[in-house]
C-alpha positions, 0 to 999 in steps of 0.5 A: 346906919345908911348903907349906900353902895356904888357900882359904875358900869360903861356901855359904849359911850355911856356910863352909869352909876346906881344910887342907893339910899335907905333910911330907917329907925328901928327899936328892939329887945336884947336877951343875954343867955348864961353871960355868953349867948345874945338874942336880939329882936328889932322892928321899924319902918324904912325908906328905900330909893334906887336910881340910876344916872347915865351920862353920855361920854360927850357930857351933854346928854344925862338921865335919871331913872328908878331901877329898883322895885323896892321902892318907898316905906316898908317894915325891916324886922329881923332877929340875931344870935350872937356870942357875947365877949 
């Protein structure tokens, strides 16, 4: 599921809002131990994009620029431990 976070900030006559876009696809496997404990592993590609949009308070000037170092394609992996109920 995509995670989009929005936070606004104000500085003098300017205001901005970061835009984070992340997309990906994961495949994995789940093990169930003694009908109670689960262990999941997953791996897959992801794409990340981070932008900051800034507007002047008069509304006639605006700009967008990159705010993140985690841009482009990457590999997503993980392990989760859970309780089945």
